[in-house]
C-alpha positions in Angstrom: 73.8 38.1 101.7 76.1 39.2 104.4 74.9 41.5 107.1 76.9 43.7 109.4 76.0 43.5 113.0 78.3 46.4 113.9 76.7 49.1 116.0 78.1 52.5 116.8 76.5 54.3 119.7 76.0 58.0 119.2 76.5 60.1 122.3 75.6 63.8 121.8 78.8 65.8 122.1 76.9 69.1 122.3 73.5 69.3 124.1 71.9 71.5 121.5 68.1 71.8 121.5 66.1 70.8 118.5 65.9 73.5 116.0 62.2 74.3 116.7 62.0 77.0 114.0 62.5 74.3 111.4 59.4 72.3 112.6 55.7 72.7 112.6 54.5 73.9 116.0 50.8 73.3 116.9 48.5 74.0 119.9 47.1 70.5 119.7 48.4 67.8 117.4 45.9 66.0 115.1 46.2 62.7 113.3 44.2 62.2 110.1 42.9 58.6 109.8 41.7 57.7 106.3 39.0 55.1 106.2 37.0 53.3 103.6 35.1 51.3 106.2 36.9 48.1 105.4 38.3 45.7 108.1 41.8 46.9 107.2 40.8 50.5 107.8 39.1 49.7 111.1 42.3 48.0 112.2 44.4 51.0 111.2 41.9 53.3 113.1 42.2 51.3 116.2 46.0 51.5 115.9 45.7 55.2 115.5 43.6 55.6 118.7 46.4 53.9 120.8 49.1 56.0 119.1 47.1 59.2 119.6 46.7 58.4 123.3 50.4 57.8 123.6 51.5 61.1 122.0 48.6 63.2 123.2 46.9 63.9 119.8 43.4 64.2 118.6 42.0 62.5 115.6 40.2 63.4 112.4 38.4 60.4 110.9 38.3 61.1 107.2 36.3 59.4 104.3 36.1 60.3 100.7 33.3 58.7 98.7 33.1 58.2 95.0 30.0 58.6 92.9 30.4 55.7 90.4 28.4 57.5 87.7 30.9 60.4 87.8 34.0 58.2 87.2 35.8 58.1 83.8 34.8 54.5 83.2 31.1 55.2 84.0 30.1 55.4 80.3 31.2 51.7 79.8 29.1 50.4 82.7 25.4 50.5 83.3 25.5 52.1 86.7 22.2 52.6 88.6 21.2 56.2 89.2 22.7 57.3 92.5 21.7 60.3 94.5 24.8 62.2 95.6 23.0 63.4 98.7 22.2 59.8 99.7 25.8 58.8 99.2 26.9 61.7 101.5 24.3 60.9 104.1 25.2 57.2 104.1 28.9 58.0 104.4 28.4 60.4 107.2 26.3 57.9 109.1 29.0 55.2 108.7 31.6 57.7 109.8 29.6 58.6 112.9 29.3 54.9 113.7 33.0 54.3 113.4 33.8 57.4 115.4 31.5 56.2 118.2 33.3 52.8 118.3 36.7 54.6 118.4 35.6 56.9 121.2 34.6 54.0 123.3 37.9 52.4 122.7 39.7 55.6 123.6 37.8 55.8 126.9 38.3 52.1 127.7 41.2 52.9 130.0 39.8 55.4 132.5 43.3 55.8 134.1 44.8 57.1 130.8 46.5 60.5 131.1 45.0 61.6 127.8 41.9 60.6 125.8 41.8 61.7 122.2 38.9 63.7 120.8 37.5 62.4 117.5 36.0 64.5 114.8 34.8 63.3 111.4 35.1 64.8 107.9 33.6 63.6 104.6 34.1 64.7 101.0 33.0 63.6 97.6 35.8 62.5 95.1 39.2 61.0 95.5 41.2 61.5 98.7 43.9 63.4 96.9 41.4 65.9 95.5 41.0 67.3 99.0 44.5 67.2 100.5 45.3 70.9 100.0 42.2 71.9 101.9 42.8 69.2 104.5 46.4 70.3 105.2 45.2 73.9 105.6 44.7 72.7 109.2 48.2 73.3 110.6 47.6 71.1 113.6 47.8 68.0 111.4 51.1 66.2 112.0 50.5 62.7 110.6 48.3 60.8 108.2 47.4 57.1 108.9 46.2 54.6 106.3 45.8 50.9 106.0 48.0 49.0 103.6 45.8 48.4 100.5 46.3 45.1 98.8 46.7 44.8 95.0 43.6 43.5 93.2 40.3 44.4 91.6 39.2 46.7 94.5 42.3 48.9 93.9 41.4 49.2 90.2 37.9 50.3 91.0 38.7 52.8 93.8 42.1 53.8 92.8 45.3 53.2 94.9 44.9 56.0 97.4 48.1 55.0 99.2 50.4 55.5 96.3 48.8 58.8 95.5 49.1 59.9 99.2 52.8 59.1 99.2 53.3 61.4 96.3 51.1 64.3 97.5 51.2 64.4 101.3 52.8 67.3 103.1 53.1 65.4 106.3 54.4 61.9 107.2 52.2 59.0 106.3 51.9 56.0 108.7 51.0 52.8 106.9 49.5 50.1 109.1 49.6 46.5 107.8 46.6 44.3 107.9 45.9 42.6 111.3 48.8 44.4 113.0 47.8 45.4 116.6 49.3 48.4 118.4 52.1 47.9 120.8 54.2 50.6 122.5 57.0 51.9 120.3 60.3 51.0 121.9 62.5 50.9 118.8 62.4 52.9 115.5 64.4 51.9 112.5 65.2 54.7 110.0 66.4 53.6 106.6 68.7 56.5 105.5 70.9 57.1 102.5 73.0 59.5 104.8 71.8 62.6 102.9 72.2 65.5 105.3 68.6 66.5 104.6 67.7 63.4 106.6 68.9 65.2 109.8 65.6 67.0 110.0 63.8 63.7 109.8 65.9 62.3 112.6 65.0 65.4 114.7 61.3 64.8 114.0 61.7 61.1 114.9 63.4 62.1 118.2 60.2 64.0 119.2 58.2 60.8 118.6 60.7 58.5 120.3 60.8 60.5 123.5 57.2 59.7 124.4 58.4 56.2 125.2 62.2 56.6 125.5 62.4 54.6 122.2 65.7 54.0 120.5 66.3 55.1 116.9 68.4 52.9 114.7 69.9 54.7 111.7 70.1 51.9 109.1 72.2 52.4 106.0 72.0 49.8 103.3 74.9 49.5 100.8 76.4 46.8 98.6 79.9 47.0 100.1 80.9 45.4 103.4 81.5 48.0 106.1 85.2 47.1 106.4 85.6 47.5 102.6 84.1 51.0 102.2 86.0 53.7 100.4 87.4 56.6 102.4 84.8 58.9 100.8 82.0 56.6 102.1 83.5 56.4 105.6 83.8 60.2 105.6 80.1 60.5 104.6 79.1 58.2 107.4 81.2 60.0 109.9 79.9 63.4 108.8 76.3 62.3 109.1 76.8 60.8 112.5 78.6 64.0 113.7 75.7 66.1 112.5 73.3 63.9 114.4 75.4 64.0 117.5 75.8 67.8 117.4 72.3 68.8 116.5 69.9 66.4 118.2 69.5 66.3 121.9 68.4 62.7 122.2 70.7 60.0 123.6 69.1 56.8 122.3 70.4 56.9 118.7 72.8 54.5 117.0 74.0 53.5 113.6 73.9 50.2 111.8 75.3 49.2 108.4 73.4 46.5 106.4 75.1 45.0 103.4 72.9 44.3 100.4 73.1 45.4 96.8 69.3 45.9 96.7 67.7 48.4 99.1 64.3 46.7 99.1 65.9 43.3 99.9 68.0 44.9 102.6 64.9 46.5 104.2 63.1 43.1 104.0 66.0 41.4 105.7 66.0 44.1 108.4 62.3 43.7 109.1 62.7 40.0 109.5 65.9 39.9 111.6 66.0 43.1 113.6 63.3 43.7 116.2 61.8 47.1 115.8 58.3 48.5 116.2 58.3 51.1 113.4 60.2 51.3 110.1 60.8 54.8 108.8 61.6 55.8 105.2 61.8 58.8 102.9 59.6 58.7 99.9 61.4 60.0 96.8 59.1 61.3 94.1 59.9 60.1 90.6 58.8 61.2 87.2 56.4 59.1 85.2 59.1 57.6 83.0 61.4 56.9 86.0 58.5 55.2 87.6 58.0 52.9 84.7 61.5 51.5 84.9 62.5 52.0 88.5 60.2 50.8 91.3 60.1 52.9 94.4 61.9 51.3 97.3 59.1 52.7 99.5 56.3 51.1 97.6 58.2 47.9 97.1 58.7 47.6 100.9 55.1 48.5 101.7 53.8 45.7 99.5 55.0 42.9 101.9 55.4 45.0 105.1 54.6 43.3 108.3 55.6 46.2 110.4 54.0 49.7 110.6 55.8 52.1 108.2 56.3 55.8 108.8 57.0 57.5 105.5 58.3 61.1 105.2 57.9 63.1 102.0 61.2 64.3 100.6 61.8 68.0 100.6 58.8 69.0 102.8 59.0 72.6 104.1 58.3 71.5 107.6 58.5 68.2 109.6 56.3 67.8 112.6 57.0 67.8 116.3 55.2 64.8 117.8 
């Protein structure tokens, strides 16, 4: 595998402001942190607190609990009788305990310019059953989840992460197990140079400006950069010109990565290029397509050792962070 180390700095030729009308404006940003009370979820929640403090956002700590007796497989298993009210009460108590721990963590630095407020929310059923009602809160700009491993537990509870990627109306931040928060200084955005991605770069710029982070536009293709066709070179140039003309953020540059397989190229980038956040676009696929073509997003998530920010393709609005 040959990788191109060529970088092209992008200096805005026109100082145009971000197209605010294309973005979701809120009075106070909120991050939804999904928890199942596992160690992975606690780790993701702690990551979320630090991020919320950095970008001045409040937090909704959210838990959806399942009644085993109400699941499709319940008839095949001798489940004990469970009182739904008791399940809800237990879940709310656990949520309150977790929220208390996070509040103490948020207030641990008395000199911080902003301390996030934490509210809790609890519903019965699968997480995705309640997304429409959840996203009715227009202040929500980001969902945060732990990376759920494959195994028996995912068969019992369902893989909420995969469902979230297909149903979320806002970006989803996936936090790998045992990853601790560190300030975001460099963001990598894996782009196929689709002009629709310009809106995502604009959104990323509002996140990056909190710490003057750089944004690397990483494009993965099978051909070496010097052997690209004229059409491909023109596509790259058009995309970079659009970025330069429409985004008022100076710390953006382009990087070509040569690899025939996108997932392999992303894996190489995560291992050899130092960045704090990997950004991707989740392309929804039909059921049949999913059987024969694995999603690059999901394939990358499986072995991710870097937090991943995943934007839904074709969303009506992208957030201002």
